[in-house]
Every structure is written in C-alpha cells, then in structure tokens.
C-alpha positions in Angstrom: -30.7 29.3 20.5 -28.3 32.0 21.5 -25.3 29.7 20.8 -26.5 29.1 17.3 -26.7 32.9 16.6 -23.3 33.4 18.2 -21.7 30.7 16.0 -23.4 32.0 12.9 -22.1 35.5 13.4 -18.6 34.2 14.4 -18.5 32.1 11.2 -19.1 35.2 9.1 -16.4 37.1 11.1 -13.8 34.4 10.8 -14.9 33.5 7.2 -15.3 29.8 8.0 -18.2 27.4 8.1 -20.3 26.9 11.2 -19.0 23.3 11.6 -15.4 24.7 11.9 -16.2 26.5 15.1 -16.5 25.1 18.6 -17.7 26.7 21.9 -15.4 26.2 24.8 -18.0 25.2 27.5 -15.8 26.1 30.4 -15.2 29.6 29.3 -18.8 30.0 28.1 -20.2 29.2 31.6 -17.6 31.6 33.2 -18.5 34.5 30.8 -22.2 33.7 30.3 -23.2 37.4 31.0 -20.8 38.7 28.3 -22.1 36.1 25.8 -25.8 37.0 26.5 -25.2 40.7 26.1 -23.3 40.3 22.8 -25.3 41.9 20.0 -22.9 43.7 17.7 -20.0 42.3 15.6 -17.6 44.1 18.0 -19.0 42.1 20.9 -18.6 39.0 19.0 -14.9 39.8 18.2 -14.3 40.2 22.0 -15.9 36.7 22.6 -13.5 35.2 19.9 -10.5 37.0 21.4 -11.5 35.7 24.9 -11.4 32.2 23.5 -15.0 31.3 24.1 -15.5 30.5 20.4 -12.5 28.6 18.9 -11.8 27.7 15.3 -11.0 24.0 14.7 -7.6 23.2 13.1 -7.6 22.7 9.4 -7.2 19.1 8.4 -4.8 18.7 5.5 -5.0 16.3 2.7 -3.0 13.1 3.2 0.1 12.9 0.9 0.6 9.2 1.7 -0.6 7.9 -1.6 1.3 10.5 -3.5 4.5 9.6 -1.7 4.2 6.0 -2.7 3.7 7.0 -6.4 6.7 9.3 -6.3 8.9 6.5 -4.9 7.7 4.1 -7.6 8.5 6.8 -10.2 12.0 7.2 -8.8 12.6 3.4 -9.1 11.7 3.6 -12.8 14.3 6.2 -13.5 18.0 5.5 -14.3 17.3 2.3 -16.2 18.2 3.6 -19.7 20.8 2.0 -22.0 23.6 4.2 -20.6 23.2 2.6 -17.2 23.1 -1.0 -18.4 26.2 -3.3 -18.1 26.3 -6.6 -19.8 24.0 -8.2 -22.4 20.4 -8.8 -21.5 21.1 -12.6 -21.0 23.9 -11.7 -18.6 21.6 -9.5 -16.6 18.6 -11.8 -16.5 18.2 -13.9 -13.4 16.6 -17.3 -13.8 13.8 -18.1 -11.4 14.1 -21.0 -8.9 11.3 -22.8 -10.8 13.3 -22.8 -14.0 16.5 -24.0 -12.4 14.6 -26.9 -10.7 12.8 -27.9 -13.9 15.9 -27.9 -15.9 17.6 -30.2 -13.4 14.6 -32.5 -13.2 14.4 -32.7 -17.0 18.1 -33.5 -17.4 17.7 -36.2 -14.7 14.7 -37.6 -16.6 16.5 -37.7 -19.8 19.4 -39.5 -18.1 17.1 -42.1 -16.7 15.5 -42.7 -20.1 18.9 -43.1 -21.8 19.8 -45.8 -19.2 16.8 -47.7 -20.5 14.9 -47.5 -17.2 11.8 -45.9 -18.8 9.8 -46.6 -21.9 8.4 -43.7 -24.0 4.9 -43.8 -22.5 6.2 -43.5 -18.9 8.8 -40.9 -19.9 6.0 -38.6 -21.4 3.9 -39.1 -18.3 6.8 -38.2 -16.0 7.7 -35.3 -18.2 4.3 -33.8 -17.7 4.4 -34.4 -14.0 7.7 -32.6 -13.8 6.1 -29.7 -15.7 3.3 -29.7 -13.2 5.8 -29.3 -10.3 4.9 -32.7 -8.8 8.4 -33.6 -7.7 10.3 -31.9 -4.9 13.7 -32.7 -6.4 15.9 -35.2 -8.3 15.8 -37.7 -5.4 12.0 -37.7 -5.3 11.9 -38.3 -9.0 14.3 -41.3 -8.7 12.2 -42.8 -5.9 9.0 -42.4 -8.0 10.7 -44.2 -11.0 11.8 -47.0 -8.8 8.3 -47.4 -7.5 6.9 -47.7 -11.0 9.2 -50.6 -11.7 
C-alpha cells in the first residue's frame, strides 16, 4: 500500500504516469526506514535522488517504415526527360518470356513453311507456345516429330 502512494506522489513530482516508474527492490529493502518515514514531497524527492524510484526510459517511435518510404521516394527522383538518353524503344528491356516466345514463333513459322504442319496443327501449337508449354526450340521440334 505504501509503495502505491510513493509511486503516485513520485509520478506527480516527475510529471510522468505511474506505469513509467519502477521501484528498485534492492535499494528499497536497504532504505526501508527512509521510505516508511516519507510523508512530504521533499522526502519523496530524496527517495528519487537516492535511486529507489527510477523513471523508465522513453521508448521512441520506430522510423523503420518511414525510412523505407524515403528510400522509395529517392528512387523515383531524377527520372525526368533531362536524365533520359535514347528513345523509349532503346531504353526498354524485353523480358525473357518475350524473347523466348518470339524465337519459338519464328521456329513454328519455319516448320509450317517447310510443309511439316497443316493449318489445324499449326494453330494448336501456336496456342501451346503462347501458353508457355515448350521449354525451347528443340522441345518444340521434338513435339512436332512426335505428332507425325
């Protein structure tokens, strides 16, 4: 009961909430008489100076999320027309998928031109190419040979 009163008075002195204060049990047991005799604010100040009642450290707000946002903002800068070199087509990088599909479609066209495929099979294979069925040109050729 005495500890509650002590913390309450100390929280008013230090201008913090009750939950921000802790009692150092080791010092409290050593100076129990001084704590029990404490009535006035001055007595309470002596207890705080003695280190019996301690204020917990302030926990700051994390800036982690803000830092990430700031980094993203920096990446968006310096992209204006003055920084660009080359036409948009020259700057664009084709994806691996596009390069693969173009090669497969060219190979499919070549096979069709050599009269190895009829129109129906060509359309079927064209859709399979679009669906990323084949690993590469060799796989496509093997599949065409199996159909025959």
